[in-house]
N, C-alpha and C positions, 0 to 999 in steps of 0.2 A: 347302357343307359336306358332307363324306362322312358316311355313316351309320355306326352302330357296332354292337357286338355286343349280343346279348340276355343281360343279366346283372344280377341284383339289382334288377330292375324299373326300370333306368335305361338311357337311350340314351347310350352312351359313344363319343365321337368318336375315330377312329383314322386314321392315315395310309392312303391308298389302297395296295393291294398293288403297283400299278404306279407307278413314279416315285420311290419313296423306301423303302429297305430299313429294316426294324425295327432299332433300335439294340441292341447286345449288352448283357448285364448289366453294370452299373457300380456304383461306390460311391455312397453316399447323396448326397454333395455333387454328384457328376457327374450323378446322376439328376435332381436339381432343375433343373440347367441344360438337360438334354435335354428334360425336360417343358416347359420354357419355350420351347425351339425348336419343339416339336410344336405348342404352343398358338398361337404367333405365325405359324407357317407354314400353318396349316390353310386359311385363306381363299385364300392364294396358290396352294397346291397344288390346291385345288378348281378354281381358275381355270385353272391350267395343264392340268389333266386334263379340262376341260369337253368334253363330247361324246364322250369316249373311255373313261370309267370306268364301272364297274358298281357301284352302291351295295350295301352289305352289308345284312343284315337289321337291323331296328330294332324296338324296343318302347318305347312312350312310358311315361314314369314318372309317378307321381302327384305333384301339387303339394302342398307342405307349407303349412300355415297359418302366417302370420307369428307368431313367438313373442313378439315384443316391440313395444311402441309401439301407437298407435291403429290407425286404418284403414291398410290395406296401402299405399295411395297417398298418404297424408297426409304432407306435408312438415313438418319440425320448425319451419321459419321462422327458424332460427338461421343467422346468417352462416356459411357453410361454411369459408372460408379467406381469409386476407388476403395471404399471400406467394406467391411463384412461384420455381420452379427452372427457369430458362430460360423456355420457353413452357408449362410444366406447373405447375398449382397446387400449392402446398406449404404446410406449417405447419398440418396438420389437427389437430383437437382429439383429446385422448387419451380418447375415449369411443366408444360404439357409433356415434353419428352421424358422428364424425370418421372412423372406420374405413370406414364405408359410403361416405362422400363420397370418401375417398382411393381406394377400390377402383374406383368409377365413373370418376373422372377418369384413373386409371392405365389402365383398359381403353380409354378413348378414345385415349390417347397410343400404346398398344401396337398399336392397330389402324389407325394413321395411315399416310399415304403416306411419311412420313419414315423409317419402319422399313425401307424398301427401299433406303436410301442409307447407306453405311458411317458417315460422321461423325455425322449426325443420329441414326442408330440407337444408336450408343454413348452419346450424350448422354441419350437417352430411357431406356436401360437403367440407367445410373448414377443418374438422377434418381428412378427408380421402384423400384429393387431394393436389397435389403440388400447392403452391400459384400461380405459373405461369399460371395455367389453371383454378383455382377455380373461379375467378371473372366472366370469360366468361361463365363457366358452370352454375353458379348460375343464371345469367341473362337468359340464354337459357331455363333453367328448369322452371323459373318463367313464361316465355312465354308459354312453352309447357303445363304446368299444369294449363291451363286456366279454367275459370268457366265453359265454354262450354264443355271442355274435361272432367272435373270432373263429370259433369252431366251425361255424357254417361256411366259412370261406377257406377252411383247411389249415388254419393257424392255431398254435397252442395259446395258452393264457398270456404268454409274453409277446405275442405277435410274431412268433417264429415259425417258419415253414418246416414241414417234416423233413427228415434226413433224405437227401437225394433229390429234393425239389427246391426250386428257387421262386420265392414270391416276387411278383412283378407289379409295380404300381408306378407309372410315370405319366406326367402331363407334359406335353410338348406344344408350346404356343406356336400358332401359325401366323397370327397378326394381332394388333391391338388398335383400338379406336377410342378417342376421347368423345364422351357423350356430354360432359359438362365440366367446366373448369372455372374456378374463381380465384385461385391462388392459395386459398385456405383449404378448399375441398376440391375433390375431383371424382368423377365417375368414369370408369374405364372398362371397356369390354375387351375380353381376351378370347379370341377364337382359338380353340385348341383341339388337338387330338390326344388321345390317351391310350395307354396299355394297362391291362389289369388281368391277373390270373396267376396260376401256378405252373411254372415251366419245369419240365423233367419227365422222364419216362414213367408212365402209369398215372399221370395227373388226370383227375376228373374235372378240373377247372382250368382248361387250357387258356393261354393268354389270347385275349381278343382286343380289338381296337374300338374306340368310341370317339364320337365327335360331339363337341358341346361348346357353348359360349358362356364364359363366366363373367359376370358383371361385378366389379369391386367398387365399393364406395370408400374413398380414401380421405383422410384428414391429415393436414400438416401438423405433426406432433413431435416435439423434441428434436427438431432439425431433420425430420425425415417424414416420408409418407407412411401412414399406417392404415390398416383396414378397419372400418367401423361396421361394415355389413357386406354381405355377398348374396348373389342370386345366380341361378344357373338355368339355362334352357338347352334343349337338345339341338344339335346341328349348328350351322349348315353342314350337311353330310354328303360327301361325294358318292358317286356310284362306285361300288367295289370293282377293282381291276381284275385282271386275269392272272395275277401272281399266284404261284403255287405256295401253299402254306408250308413253312419250314418245319423240320423236326423239332420236337420239344427240347431236345438237348442243344440244338443250334440256337434256339431262342434264349435259353438259359446262359449260354456262353456269350451271346451278344449283349445281354443285359449286364453281365458281370464285366465284360471287356470294354464297352463303350461308355465313356463318361458324358456328363452333361455340359451345359453352357451357362454363361451369364448372358441374359437376354437384354437387348437394347432396342429402342425405337429409332 
């Protein structure tokens, strides 16, 4: 992840100055789609620029105390969801727990390998986003995930890794927090760690970890929570431990062998 500007006590993620021009001023609806593009491309752009970019200044922000519920890490124990929209959990409760569970599961889908392939990417966007922003976002992402861009991260025009290598892109939520809730809308922060890179012998883009907080603005639409806009900042990021980095083949086997979860608050 690239670092951000020093402003209002937060670390704000932005696109690197090299590799992607800043978008011009747009209407509010178009801006939502553009923000979505920025959020979803952050990890991929960091991978493409690895080794050649210069991070911007950063200032760590202060953590907020959870405003609702018991202990910060205490789960509700309530079954989060019973339905699915394709491979994505669906049918979340119309309450704070449901909004947080939806935000966490949507973050996982939006950080997945499928986002780098046109058909699966459109399915994910339409399953997780409000219909009022989905069409524009699909169009913008199809343009952003161009053949040239995919090539910079080692993928072919179809978003497929070279023979012998495994492309890794995973988002793992660490926790969620409600920032605003009305019953019709909700704003949820999802503190996450992520993995991105090419695993396998000879990879020049090894898998690395990132830490970021994704803020999702949700609206109750069609009996479920849907995203209307997203934003992302770097961190909070812990100090790296003393774990020895695994071999590239071990990472590839782990990614292929370990499945994901349905996340709940």
